[in-house]
Backbone as CSV, one residue per row, in Angstrom:
resi,resn,N_x,N_y,N_z,CA_x,CA_y,CA_z,C_x,C_y,C_z
1,UNK,40.292,66.045,33.935,41.742,65.905,33.771,42.247,64.639,34.450
2,UNK,41.691,64.321,35.638,42.122,63.109,36.328,41.765,61.870,35.522
3,UNK,40.541,61.832,34.941,40.134,60.685,34.132,40.998,60.549,32.901
4,UNK,41.343,61.669,32.319,42.204,61.634,31.145,43.563,61.078,31.492
5,UNK,44.067,61.396,32.669,45.387,60.920,33.068,45.410,59.440,33.325
6,UNK,44.241,58.825,33.644,44.197,57.388,33.907,44.218,56.563,32.639
7,UNK,43.856,57.141,31.494,43.821,56.380,30.251,45.221,56.267,29.667
8,UNK,45.570,55.123,29.082,46.895,54.989,28.468,47.020,55.883,27.248
9,UNK,48.129,56.458,27.100,48.393,57.289,25.929,48.730,56.405,24.752
10,UNK,48.700,57.016,23.577,49.014,56.276,22.360,50.422,55.721,22.414
11,UNK,51.365,56.439,23.041,52.760,56.000,23.100,52.917,54.784,23.990
12,UNK,51.961,54.569,24.924,52.032,53.402,25.797,51.560,52.136,25.110
13,UNK,50.965,52.253,23.981,50.402,51.095,23.303,51.411,50.490,22.324
14,UNK,51.509,49.166,22.367,52.391,48.439,21.460,51.553,47.811,20.359
15,UNK,52.142,47.750,19.178,51.431,47.168,18.048,51.609,45.643,18.048
16,UNK,50.504,44.936,17.956,50.548,43.479,17.896,49.510,42.962,16.909
17,UNK,49.313,41.683,16.900,48.326,41.078,16.006,47.874,39.748,16.600
18,UNK,46.783,39.230,16.073,46.234,37.961,16.514,46.677,36.851,15.561
19,UNK,46.900,35.700,16.117,47.344,34.553,15.318,46.573,33.313,15.753
20,UNK,46.296,32.437,14.815,45.560,31.221,15.117,46.427,29.988,14.956
21,UNK,46.248,29.024,15.848,46.890,27.716,15.719,45.829,26.754,15.196
22,UNK,45.948,26.387,13.949,44.903,25.646,13.261,45.005,24.148,13.547
23,UNK,43.849,23.509,13.486,43.768,22.057,13.631,43.468,21.476,12.251
24,UNK,44.411,20.704,11.726,44.263,20.108,10.401,43.732,18.684,10.567
25,UNK,42.486,18.466,10.175,41.834,17.159,10.342,42.068,16.341,9.076
26,UNK,42.706,15.183,9.233,43.047,14.331,8.098,42.641,12.899,8.409
27,UNK,42.744,12.053,7.404,42.484,10.620,7.543,43.793,9.885,7.289
28,UNK,44.152,8.899,8.117,45.407,8.169,7.889,45.366,7.263,6.679
29,UNK,44.178,7.118,6.059,44.029,6.276,4.874,43.638,7.147,3.687
30,UNK,43.949,6.681,2.506,43.613,7.430,1.293,42.227,7.038,0.793
31,UNK,41.678,7.876,-0.078,40.364,7.594,-0.657,39.745,8.842,-1.242
32,UNK,38.677,8.645,-1.989,37.953,9.767,-2.582,36.979,10.353,-1.564
33,UNK,36.798,11.670,-1.621,35.865,12.335,-0.711,34.446,11.958,-1.118
34,UNK,33.770,11.230,-0.242,32.400,10.789,-0.518,31.381,11.809,-0.023
35,UNK,31.710,12.466,1.073,30.797,13.468,1.604,31.550,14.523,2.386
36,UNK,31.257,15.788,2.123,31.838,16.912,2.860,30.695,17.576,3.610
37,UNK,30.696,17.458,4.935,29.533,17.831,5.742,29.618,19.240,6.315
38,UNK,30.672,19.981,6.023,30.813,21.336,6.546,31.199,22.265,5.405
39,UNK,31.043,23.542,5.651,31.414,24.551,4.666,32.340,25.572,5.314
40,UNK,33.139,26.175,4.511,34.081,27.183,4.994,33.333,28.326,5.668
41,UNK,33.791,28.695,6.867,33.167,29.779,7.618,32.106,29.323,8.595
42,UNK,31.745,28.034,8.565,30.729,27.531,9.479,31.304,27.211,10.855
43,UNK,30.412,26.971,11.769,30.795,26.605,13.128,30.425,25.145,13.370
44,UNK,31.275,24.423,14.079,31.012,23.030,14.407,31.209,22.834,15.908
45,UNK,30.516,21.835,16.421,30.693,21.415,17.804,31.533,20.142,17.824
46,UNK,32.045,19.806,18.987,32.836,18.589,19.119,32.008,17.379,18.704
47,UNK,32.630,16.478,17.940,32.032,15.229,17.446,31.066,15.438,16.289
48,UNK,30.919,16.660,15.793,30.130,16.863,14.580,30.866,16.242,13.392
49,UNK,30.143,15.580,12.458,30.819,14.989,11.286,31.411,16.064,10.385
50,UNK,32.626,15.805,9.911,33.307,16.750,9.027,33.315,16.265,7.578
51,UNK,33.834,15.059,7.370,33.889,14.527,6.005,33.942,13.007,6.062
52,UNK,33.610,12.391,4.923,33.620,10.939,4.785,34.348,10.575,3.508
53,UNK,35.250,9.607,3.597,35.937,9.083,2.418,35.297,7.772,1.986
54,UNK,35.426,7.462,0.708,34.883,6.216,0.159,35.488,5.025,0.901
55,UNK,34.640,4.079,1.363,35.113,3.043,2.286,34.611,1.646,1.926
56,UNK,34.388,1.369,0.640,33.873,0.041,0.270,34.866,-1.059,0.594
57,UNK,36.162,-0.826,0.359,37.173,-1.847,0.659,37.267,-2.094,2.157
58,UNK,37.270,-1.037,2.952,37.341,-1.193,4.405,36.097,-1.891,4.949
59,UNK,34.943,-1.596,4.367,33.714,-2.248,4.828,33.734,-3.741,4.485
60,UNK,34.236,-4.072,3.290,34.341,-5.487,2.919,35.336,-6.223,3.807
61,UNK,36.449,-5.567,4.133,37.435,-6.182,5.021,36.859,-6.394,6.414
62,UNK,36.054,-5.441,6.883,35.421,-5.597,8.197,34.451,-6.767,8.189
63,UNK,33.634,-6.880,7.123,32.667,-7.973,7.036,33.374,-9.328,6.974
64,UNK,34.459,-9.398,6.208,35.210,-10.651,6.123,35.797,-11.031,7.484
65,UNK,36.371,-10.074,8.176,36.945,-10.349,9.501,35.861,-10.787,10.481
66,UNK,34.674,-10.208,10.358,33.566,-10.573,11.247,33.126,-12.013,11.000
67,UNK,33.048,-12.412,9.726,32.627,-13.783,9.408,33.696,-14.793,9.818
68,UNK,34.951,-14.459,9.606,36.027,-15.359,10.021,36.013,-15.562,11.537
69,UNK,35.739,-14.504,12.272,35.686,-14.620,13.728,34.505,-15.491,14.155
70,UNK,33.362,-15.333,13.502,32.207,-16.181,13.819,32.526,-17.648,13.571
71,UNK,33.193,-17.937,12.458,33.577,-19.312,12.144,34.551,-19.861,13.184
72,UNK,35.528,-19.043,13.588,36.519,-19.496,14.566,35.884,-19.755,15.923
73,UNK,34.931,-18.936,16.327,34.252,-19.155,17.602,33.429,-20.443,17.574
74,UNK,32.785,-20.707,16.433,32.025,-21.949,16.312,32.957,-23.163,16.371
75,UNK,34.118,-23.054,15.736,35.091,-24.146,15.777,35.582,-24.383,17.194
76,UNK,35.790,-23.301,17.938,36.237,-23.437,19.321,35.172,-24.119,20.175
77,UNK,33.932,-23.713,20.029,32.859,-24.354,20.794,32.726,-25.825,20.435
78,UNK,32.894,-26.139,19.156,32.820,-27.535,18.730,33.974,-28.348,19.313
79,UNK,35.151,-27.712,19.425,36.302,-28.423,19.981,36.121,-28.726,21.461
80,UNK,35.349,-27.901,22.155,35.125,-28.126,23.579,34.076,-29.208,23.843
81,UNK,33.289,-29.529,22.838,32.237,-30.519,23.007,32.746,-31.911,22.614
82,UNK,31.979,-32.950,23.035,32.263,-34.304,22.583,31.584,-34.564,21.251
83,UNK,31.416,-35.875,20.944,30.736,-36.213,19.708,29.249,-35.929,19.825
84,UNK,28.558,-36.014,18.700,27.125,-35.744,18.680,26.361,-36.811,19.457
85,UNK,25.188,-36.476,19.981,24.423,-37.455,20.777,24.144,-38.749,20.034
86,UNK,23.881,-38.654,18.747,23.598,-39.877,17.986,24.819,-40.791,17.925
87,UNK,26.026,-40.178,17.779,27.242,-40.983,17.755,27.504,-41.624,19.121
88,UNK,27.266,-40.863,20.181,27.434,-41.423,21.527,26.412,-42.534,21.763
89,UNK,25.184,-42.348,21.259,24.163,-43.393,21.400,24.558,-44.680,20.689
90,UNK,25.152,-44.534,19.505,25.590,-45.728,18.767,26.692,-46.467,19.511
91,UNK,27.639,-45.717,20.080,28.706,-46.359,20.847,28.153,-47.026,22.104
92,UNK,27.188,-46.379,22.744,26.594,-46.952,23.945,25.860,-48.267,23.610
93,UNK,25.164,-48.303,22.460,24.479,-49.530,22.046,25.483,-50.642,21.750
94,UNK,26.588,-50.270,21.099,27.621,-51.275,20.810,28.219,-51.817,22.097
95,UNK,28.386,-50.946,23.101,28.931,-51.386,24.383,27.988,-52.377,25.062
96,UNK,26.690,-52.079,25.041,25.725,-52.992,25.652,25.712,-54.342,24.932
97,UNK,25.833,-54.288,23.601,25.887,-55.526,22.831,27.118,-56.351,23.208
98,UNK,28.262,-55.650,23.355,29.492,-56.349,23.732,29.397,-56.901,25.151
99,UNK,28.756,-56.150,26.052,28.584,-56.641,27.420,27.701,-57.888,27.451
100,UNK,26.658,-57.914,26.613,25.793,-59.098,26.535,26.566,-60.289,25.976
101,UNK,27.379,-60.027,24.965,28.189,-61.117,24.399,29.189,-61.624,25.419
102,UNK,29.748,-60.723,26.240,30.676,-61.158,27.286,29.977,-62.018,28.327
103,UNK,28.744,-61.614,28.682,27.996,-62.396,29.656,27.698,-63.803,29.127
104,UNK,27.367,-63.891,27.845,27.112,-65.183,27.230,28.389,-66.017,27.150
105,UNK,29.511,-65.362,26.827,30.779,-66.080,26.732,31.217,-66.609,28.086
106,UNK,30.947,-65.859,29.142,31.308,-66.321,30.483,30.449,-67.537,30.880
107,UNK,29.162,-67.527,30.524,28.299,-68.678,30.819,28.752,-69.905,30.026
108,UNK,29.122,-69.658,28.746,29.590,-70.769,27.909,30.881,-71.348,28.465
109,UNK,31.756,-70.474,28.961,33.009,-70.936,29.541,32.749,-71.748,30.806
110,UNK,31.798,-71.297,31.641,31.483,-72.040,32.862,30.927,-73.427,32.529
111,UNK,30.085,-73.511,31.506,29.536,-74.796,31.118,30.611,-75.737,30.591
112,UNK,31.524,-75.199,29.767,32.606,-76.019,29.236,33.526,-76.502,30.351
113,UNK,33.732,-75.634,31.373,34.564,-76.057,32.499,33.928,-77.232,33.241
114,UNK,32.594,-77.178,33.409,31.895,-78.271,34.092,32.013,-79.577,33.283
115,UNK,31.841,-79.460,31.968,31.932,-80.645,31.111,33.357,-81.185,31.079
116,UNK,34.325,-80.264,31.067,35.732,-80.702,30.998,36.132,-81.412,32.290
117,UNK,35.648,-80.879,33.440,35.956,-81.513,34.714,35.291,-82.895,34.828
118,UNK,34.122,-83.033,34.170,33.435,-84.325,34.204,33.979,-85.282,33.157
119,UNK,34.904,-84.821,32.338,35.498,-85.650,31.308,34.652,-85.787,30.085
120,UNK,33.615,-84.913,29.957,32.717,-84.999,28.804,33.073,-84.013,27.712
121,UNK,34.123,-83.264,27.896,34.505,-82.257,26.896,36.008,-82.289,26.713
122,UNK,36.408,-81.981,25.489,37.837,-82.004,25.184,38.487,-80.697,25.627
123,UNK,39.798,-80.772,25.767,40.570,-79.569,26.164,40.458,-78.486,25.101
124,UNK,40.377,-78.878,23.872,40.293,-77.910,22.767,39.038,-77.063,22.877
125,UNK,37.916,-77.680,23.238,36.671,-76.929,23.385,36.753,-75.985,24.589
126,UNK,37.433,-76.443,25.614,37.629,-75.595,26.788,38.464,-74.356,26.446
127,UNK,39.510,-74.557,25.681,40.373,-73.425,25.288,39.627,-72.445,24.376
128,UNK,38.767,-72.990,23.480,38.009,-72.106,22.578,37.040,-71.243,23.355
129,UNK,36.371,-71.809,24.375,35.434,-71.037,25.189,36.163,-69.968,25.996
130,UNK,37.346,-70.282,26.482,38.141,-69.293,27.240,38.584,-68.150,26.336
131,UNK,39.009,-68.499,25.115,39.440,-67.459,24.165,38.279,-66.549,23.782
132,UNK,37.089,-67.141,23.578,35.920,-66.326,23.226,35.569,-65.368,24.365
133,UNK,35.667,-65.873,25.615,35.398,-65.009,26.749,36.369,-63.841,26.814
134,UNK,37.672,-64.095,26.564,38.699,-63.033,26.598,38.473,-62.008,25.491
135,UNK,38.095,-62.462,24.313,37.835,-61.543,23.207,36.657,-60.611,23.529
136,UNK,35.602,-61.191,24.093,34.448,-60.360,24.457,34.812,-59.352,25.554
137,UNK,35.654,-59.750,26.491,36.080,-58.852,27.561,36.874,-57.665,26.999
138,UNK,37.798,-57.947,26.083,38.587,-56.870,25.484,37.729,-55.950,24.618
139,UNK,36.731,-56.542,23.964,35.818,-55.733,23.170,35.047,-54.760,24.057
140,UNK,34.614,-55.199,25.223,33.915,-54.318,26.158,34.830,-53.201,26.627
141,UNK,36.077,-53.511,26.976,37.018,-52.491,27.418,37.271,-51.457,26.323
142,UNK,37.397,-51.930,25.083,37.635,-51.012,23.963,36.460,-50.060,23.761
143,UNK,35.252,-50.590,23.820,34.085,-49.728,23.623,33.887,-48.770,24.796
144,UNK,34.198,-49.183,26.005,34.117,-48.270,27.150,35.079,-47.101,26.980
145,UNK,36.300,-47.375,26.513,37.271,-46.314,26.280,36.804,-45.371,25.171
146,UNK,36.248,-45.908,24.088,35.756,-45.075,22.990,34.601,-44.188,23.463
147,UNK,33.718,-44.737,24.288,32.584,-43.953,24.774,33.051,-42.829,25.697
148,UNK,34.029,-43.113,26.543,34.566,-42.064,27.416,35.241,-40.962,26.614
149,UNK,35.984,-41.331,25.574,36.635,-40.349,24.709,35.620,-39.520,23.943
150,UNK,34.516,-40.176,23.520,33.498,-39.456,22.747,32.814,-38.390,23.574
151,UNK,32.727,-38.629,24.884,32.081,-37.623,25.743,32.999,-36.441,26.037
152,UNK,34.292,-36.584,25.783,35.239,-35.492,26.005,35.305,-34.591,24.779
153,UNK,35.860,-33.351,24.971,36.119,-32.466,23.843,37.447,-32.813,23.190
154,UNK,37.950,-31.855,22.390,39.243,-32.059,21.752,40.347,-32.009,22.802
155,UNK,41.538,-32.366,22.401,42.657,-32.341,23.326,42.980,-30.908,23.727
156,UNK,43.658,-30.775,24.885,43.905,-29.444,25.460,44.683,-28.545,24.505
157,UNK,45.662,-29.106,23.810,46.450,-28.274,22.896,45.629,-27.830,21.691
158,UNK,44.682,-28.674,21.250,43.816,-28.269,20.144,42.857,-27.156,20.573
159,UNK,42.335,-27.259,21.793,41.460,-26.198,22.305,42.241,-24.898,22.467
160,UNK,43.481,-24.984,22.967,44.310,-23.779,23.132,44.601,-23.138,21.783
161,UNK,44.858,-23.959,20.766,45.110,-23.420,19.425,43.862,-22.730,18.878
162,UNK,42.694,-23.316,19.123,41.447,-22.695,18.659,41.190,-21.378,19.375
163,UNK,41.490,-21.328,20.682,41.315,-20.079,21.436,42.267,-19.004,20.936
164,UNK,43.508,-19.368,20.640,44.475,-18.394,20.113,44.021,-17.871,18.754
165,UNK,43.442,-18.740,17.937,42.940,-18.305,16.636,41.792,-17.317,16.792
166,UNK,40.925,-17.546,17.784,39.823,-16.612,18.040,40.356,-15.250,18.456
167,UNK,41.361,-15.228,19.336,41.926,-13.944,19.773,42.582,-13.203,18.608
168,UNK,43.268,-13.942,17.745,43.905,-13.301,16.582,42.858,-12.691,15.651
169,UNK,41.770,-13.401,15.443,40.724,-12.880,14.564,39.958,-11.734,15.217
170,UNK,39.853,-11.738,16.538,39.259,-10.588,17.227,40.110,-9.342,17.020
171,UNK,41.435,-9.493,17.091,42.324,-8.361,16.835,42.202,-7.889,15.389
172,UNK,42.078,-8.844,14.457,41.915,-8.470,13.050,40.611,-7.717,12.827
173,UNK,39.552,-8.129,13.522,38.274,-7.419,13.399,38.375,-6.017,13.987
174,UNK,39.068,-5.881,15.112,39.264,-4.551,15.708,40.014,-3.628,14.754
175,UNK,41.038,-4.159,14.112,41.802,-3.353,13.154,40.945,-2.967,11.957
176,UNK,40.129,-3.907,11.474,39.264,-3.611,10.329,38.223,-2.558,10.688
177,UNK,37.666,-2.642,11.893,36.692,-1.636,12.324,37.352,-0.273,12.495
178,UNK,38.592,-0.263,13.011,39.312,1.013,13.145,39.526,1.650,11.777
179,UNK,39.959,0.855,10.797,40.194,1.397,9.450,38.899,1.951,8.862
180,UNK,37.782,1.236,9.081,36.503,1.716,8.560,36.088,3.008,9.247
181,UNK,36.285,3.088,10.559,35.895,4.300,11.297,36.752,5.498,10.915
182,UNK,38.000,5.261,10.511,38.865,6.373,10.128,38.386,7.076,8.867
183,UNK,37.576,6.407,8.067,37.062,7.031,6.854,35.962,8.047,7.156
184,UNK,35.523,8.107,8.422,34.527,9.098,8.851,35.160,9.943,9.948
185,UNK,35.545,11.152,9.622,36.220,12.031,10.574,35.244,13.050,11.164
186,UNK,35.354,13.231,12.488,34.510,14.182,13.207,35.376,15.279,13.817
187,UNK,34.729,16.353,14.245,35.458,17.478,14.842,36.003,17.080,16.208
188,UNK,37.312,17.231,16.440,37.867,16.902,17.756,37.431,17.874,18.841
189,UNK,37.064,19.104,18.446,36.566,20.102,19.391,35.780,21.138,18.609
190,UNK,35.046,21.963,19.310,34.226,22.975,18.649,35.112,24.106,18.140
191,UNK,34.639,24.759,17.084,35.405,25.868,16.534,34.896,26.285,15.167
192,UNK,35.662,27.140,14.532,35.336,27.674,13.211,35.928,26.775,12.128
193,UNK,35.147,26.511,11.080,35.686,25.820,9.899,36.439,26.864,9.090
194,UNK,37.748,26.904,9.286,38.548,27.941,8.635,38.663,27.697,7.134
195,UNK,38.766,26.418,6.735,38.904,26.135,5.303,38.602,24.670,5.045
196,UNK,38.172,24.377,3.827,38.038,23.004,3.332,38.958,22.881,2.130
197,UNK,39.836,21.893,2.144,40.911,21.803,1.160,40.588,20.882,-0.015
198,UNK,39.505,20.096,0.083,39.110,19.204,-1.008,37.609,19.290,-1.200
199,UNK,37.181,18.929,-2.398,35.752,18.872,-2.711,35.330,17.413,-2.872
200,UNK,34.017,17.194,-2.875,33.504,15.838,-3.038,33.948,15.264,-4.381
201,UNK,34.372,14.003,-4.352,34.838,13.333,-5.560,36.338,13.392,-5.758
202,UNK,37.017,14.311,-5.089,38.464,14.420,-5.247,39.173,13.353,-4.405
203,UNK,40.325,12.927,-4.917,41.106,11.894,-4.230,42.005,12.545,-3.183
204,UNK,42.011,11.962,-1.995,42.804,12.486,-0.890,43.845,11.443,-0.511
205,UNK,45.098,11.839,-0.499,46.160,10.927,-0.090,46.141,10.695,1.413
206,UNK,46.751,9.609,1.836,46.792,9.282,3.259,47.507,10.388,4.026
207,UNK,46.881,10.852,5.089,47.473,11.878,5.939,47.277,13.304,5.446
208,UNK,46.648,13.487,4.300,46.420,14.851,3.798,45.215,15.465,4.502
209,UNK,45.351,16.688,5.053,44.202,17.316,5.721,43.114,17.685,4.731
210,UNK,41.884,17.510,5.168,40.724,17.846,4.342,40.011,19.085,4.880
211,UNK,39.924,19.202,6.196,39.235,20.331,6.836,40.198,20.980,7.822
212,UNK,40.198,22.317,7.842,41.028,23.088,8.764,40.110,23.778,9.768
213,UNK,40.304,23.477,11.048,39.492,24.069,12.102,40.299,25.096,12.884
214,UNK,39.591,26.053,13.451,40.213,27.044,14.323,39.392,27.134,15.599
215,UNK,39.750,26.362,16.638,39.051,26.491,17.923,39.305,27.867,18.534
216,UNK,38.337,28.439,19.219,38.531,29.765,19.816,39.727,29.829,20.763
217,UNK,39.959,28.749,21.488,41.078,28.748,22.435,42.430,28.792,21.744
218,UNK,42.463,28.532,20.435,43.726,28.522,19.705,44.069,29.883,19.103
219,UNK,43.261,30.903,19.365,43.585,32.259,18.907,44.398,32.943,19.998
220,UNK,45.541,33.462,19.634,46.433,34.057,20.631,46.926,35.414,20.152
221,UNK,47.391,36.178,21.094,47.962,37.500,20.832,49.472,37.369,20.661
222,UNK,50.009,38.093,19.687,51.455,38.172,19.504,51.840,39.651,19.442
223,UNK,52.786,40.014,20.258,53.239,41.401,20.288,54.731,41.416,20.588
224,UNK,55.445,42.327,19.980,56.885,42.468,20.189,57.125,43.637,21.140
225,UNK,57.726,43.322,22.280,57.923,44.303,23.340,59.366,44.807,23.283
226,UNK,59.567,46.126,23.278,60.932,46.653,23.306,61.680,46.207,24.561
227,UNK,62.969,46.124,24.435,63.801,45.663,25.538,63.616,46.511,26.784
228,UNK,63.401,47.809,26.608,63.263,48.705,27.757,61.982,48.441,28.540
229,UNK,60.974,47.858,27.915,59.705,47.596,28.600,59.515,46.129,28.954
230,UNK,60.501,45.306,28.679,60.356,43.878,28.924,60.148,43.568,30.405
231,UNK,60.735,44.348,31.269,60.610,44.100,32.706,59.200,44.371,33.218
232,UNK,58.339,44.978,32.410,56.990,45.301,32.854,56.032,44.116,32.745
233,UNK,56.467,43.041,32.135,55.551,41.927,31.911,56.197,40.619,32.364
234,UNK,55.391,39.762,32.943,55.835,38.442,33.382,54.778,37.404,32.995
235,UNK,55.193,36.141,33.026,54.256,35.062,32.724,53.093,35.073,33.711
236,UNK,51.906,34.896,33.187,50.719,34.870,34.020,50.079,36.221,34.233
237,UNK,50.730,37.302,33.836,50.141,38.625,34.000,49.153,38.908,32.870
238,UNK,48.276,39.847,33.123,47.217,40.198,32.181,47.573,41.508,31.493
239,UNK,47.473,41.494,30.174,47.659,42.714,29.383,46.313,43.097,28.790
240,UNK,46.165,44.364,28.460,44.930,44.864,27.885,45.092,45.023,26.376
241,UNK,44.139,44.511,25.635,44.204,44.491,24.166,43.098,45.380,23.621
242,UNK,43.458,46.301,22.745,42.515,47.205,22.112,42.406,46.858,20.636
243,UNK,41.180,46.825,20.147,40.918,46.502,18.744,40.078,47.589,18.108
244,UNK,40.204,47.718,16.810,39.431,48.726,16.084,37.947,48.393,16.172
245,UNK,37.149,49.409,16.411,35.701,49.242,16.457,35.179,48.775,17.797
246,UNK,36.071,48.576,18.773,35.645,48.105,20.096,36.117,49.121,21.131
247,UNK,35.193,49.637,21.948,35.572,50.653,22.928,36.380,50.062,24.074
248,UNK,35.863,48.964,24.632,36.497,48.394,25.804,37.682,47.520,25.409
249,UNK,38.646,47.475,26.302,39.794,46.605,26.073,39.433,45.166,26.438
250,UNK,40.224,44.242,25.926,40.018,42.808,26.172,41.236,42.285,26.915
251,UNK,41.045,41.572,28.030,42.202,41.046,28.756,42.771,39.796,28.089
252,UNK,44.077,39.642,28.182,44.766,38.442,27.693,45.883,38.107,28.671
253,UNK,46.076,36.829,28.920,47.064,36.377,29.894,48.344,35.958,29.189
254,UNK,49.460,36.492,29.627,50.758,36.189,29.011,51.145,34.749,29.355
255,UNK,51.396,33.928,28.325,51.800,32.543,28.558,53.119,32.182,27.876
256,UNK,53.757,33.147,27.226,55.046,32.882,26.599,55.811,34.190,26.451
257,UNK,57.079,34.165,26.837,58.003,35.282,26.619,59.248,34.706,25.975
258,UNK,59.563,35.166,24.798,60.713,34.618,24.075,62.006,34.917,24.828
259,UNK,62.887,33.920,24.953,64.154,34.166,25.642,65.196,34.836,24.757
260,UNK,64.876,35.038,23.478,65.854,35.614,22.560,65.320,36.896,21.938
261,UNK,66.232,37.817,21.709,65.869,39.058,21.038,65.699,38.806,19.552
262,UNK,64.826,39.566,18.916,64.572,39.421,17.489,65.552,40.228,16.636
263,UNK,66.364,41.083,17.283,67.318,41.898,16.517,68.638,41.886,17.253
264,UNK,69.678,41.435,16.594,71.007,41.350,17.219,72.047,41.940,16.272
265,UNK,72.395,43.206,16.425,73.392,43.812,15.533,74.778,43.223,15.774
266,UNK,75.582,43.084,14.761,76.925,42.481,14.899,77.919,43.475,15.491
267,UNK,77.675,43.935,16.696,78.589,44.875,17.347,78.320,44.810,18.847
268,UNK,79.131,45.520,19.605,78.923,45.568,21.046,77.587,46.247,21.331
269,UNK,76.849,45.668,22.326,75.513,46.169,22.613,75.608,47.490,23.378
270,UNK,75.524,48.576,22.664,75.464,49.879,23.316,74.025,50.162,23.731
271,UNK,73.831,51.222,24.476,72.472,51.563,24.894,71.595,51.863,23.685
272,UNK,72.138,52.507,22.672,71.353,52.818,21.480,70.935,51.532,20.764
273,UNK,71.855,50.549,20.744,71.510,49.290,20.086,70.452,48.518,20.879
274,UNK,70.559,48.534,22.199,69.611,47.789,23.015,68.191,48.311,22.852
275,UNK,68.071,49.602,22.496,66.749,50.158,22.311,66.049,49.558,21.094
276,UNK,66.822,48.911,20.226,66.226,48.288,19.037,65.806,46.843,19.284
277,UNK,66.171,46.281,20.412,65.801,44.904,20.710,64.300,44.801,20.961
278,UNK,63.698,43.768,20.455,62.297,43.464,20.751,62.193,41.988,21.086
279,UNK,61.253,41.638,21.969,61.052,40.257,22.397,59.607,39.860,22.129
280,UNK,59.440,38.706,21.553,58.100,38.214,21.255,57.411,37.759,22.540
281,UNK,56.181,38.200,22.688,55.345,37.787,23.813,54.031,37.258,23.250
282,UNK,53.556,36.163,23.796,52.272,35.603,23.402,51.352,35.560,24.609
283,UNK,50.054,35.757,24.364,49.059,35.756,25.438,47.797,35.082,24.947
284,UNK,47.089,34.428,25.857,45.868,33.696,25.522,44.661,34.407,26.099
285,UNK,43.526,34.222,25.428,42.269,34.819,25.853,41.440,33.783,26.602
286,UNK,40.632,34.225,27.539,39.838,33.319,28.357,38.387,33.284,27.896
287,UNK,37.739,32.152,28.252,36.303,32.025,28.039,35.904,32.239,26.597
288,UNK,34.821,32.963,26.409,34.309,33.184,25.063,34.825,34.452,24.425
289,UNK,35.870,35.042,24.980,36.395,36.297,24.427,36.904,36.091,23.005
290,UNK,37.547,34.919,22.760,38.207,34.710,21.466,37.246,34.375,20.344
291,UNK,35.968,34.164,20.655,35.026,33.766,19.614,34.925,34.824,18.520
292,UNK,34.923,36.075,18.880,34.779,37.137,17.887,36.081,37.671,17.342
293,UNK,37.201,37.010,17.643,38.499,37.470,17.158,38.894,36.748,15.883
294,UNK,39.784,37.363,15.128,40.173,36.805,13.837,41.694,36.838,13.697
295,UNK,42.301,35.738,13.250,43.753,35.724,13.033,44.170,36.789,12.015
296,UNK,45.273,37.420,12.282,45.759,38.492,11.422,45.235,39.862,11.782
297,UNK,44.287,39.906,12.699,43.690,41.181,13.092,44.706,42.014,13.875
298,UNK,44.990,43.257,13.469,45.937,44.094,14.205,45.311,44.595,15.501
299,UNK,46.110,44.687,16.532,45.633,45.143,17.838,46.696,46.038,18.467
300,UNK,46.300,46.708,19.532,47.217,47.496,20.340,47.201,46.936,21.753
301,UNK,48.370,46.880,22.369,48.517,46.216,23.660,49.080,47.203,24.672
302,UNK,48.503,47.171,25.864,48.997,47.976,26.982,49.532,47.020,28.036
303,UNK,50.784,47.172,28.387,51.417,46.325,29.389,51.043,46.776,30.783
304,UNK,51.164,45.879,31.772,50.899,46.284,33.151,51.890,47.362,33.606
305,UNK,51.413,48.235,34.474,52.258,49.308,35.005,52.986,48.804,36.230
306,UNK,54.296,48.943,36.252,55.095,48.549,37.408,55.714,49.784,38.041
307,UNK,55.497,49.953,39.318,56.056,51.096,40.017,57.410,50.724,40.598
308,UNK,58.362,51.597,40.470,59.694,51.310,41.010,59.672,51.225,42.524
């Protein structure tokens, strides 16, 4: 008799049901279903492949962005370098030739000066030797400047423009790779494949879900508690859930209590009317308890006992 008194009576049990919060896996891009890797009713783990959409355009865009980036990086490296060694060698040879001509012009000028001072040379010849020396000197200066410039890279603003172009193309490649990866969707978490909404070969619009998952943690209890028993339950408390075919009860933790009544008669709330009020309560299951539960399954709930 004592054991019988400890068990909840049928009148203490409230009628409730299980509900699932589904995860709708979609692709932000449109395309035909190329591969469907799961079947309805199967189980998947996190990161398992779910479906693949046709991605030839995205793959071509990725390849194009990759080649453009390679070209831009090569252009940037070329801008940082000077001229080719053969071109620098040619300028260096021209400089040496000009330096030799300058040395000869200076000797010729010195000789003409000696002859002019001795009265054996005309002023005109002296002026011609001086002019030749000046021309050779300027030629040497010009070639020295060209050789120094050849050893340098492009100007700073040109290098900065090339670097900015590389960064822009890197961003374009990242976007192209993201678009290509979106055509292959994987499971965000483990759970049941509740449904598949498209078959292979069918066209899927952007954002349309293809696979519906039900993670075990997304199965929750819903029960409507009469107003008179609402004070028996609080957030964080554990209620006992009874299901058909299972002897032992299953614990569930209350994580939501509706602040509004589900029935509000258009009259003053008398005691008889208040007895018709019910409040929605939701509770979550812990650990692997929810694995064997099914949305829509009817259950009976026993609230915690509160002593006055």
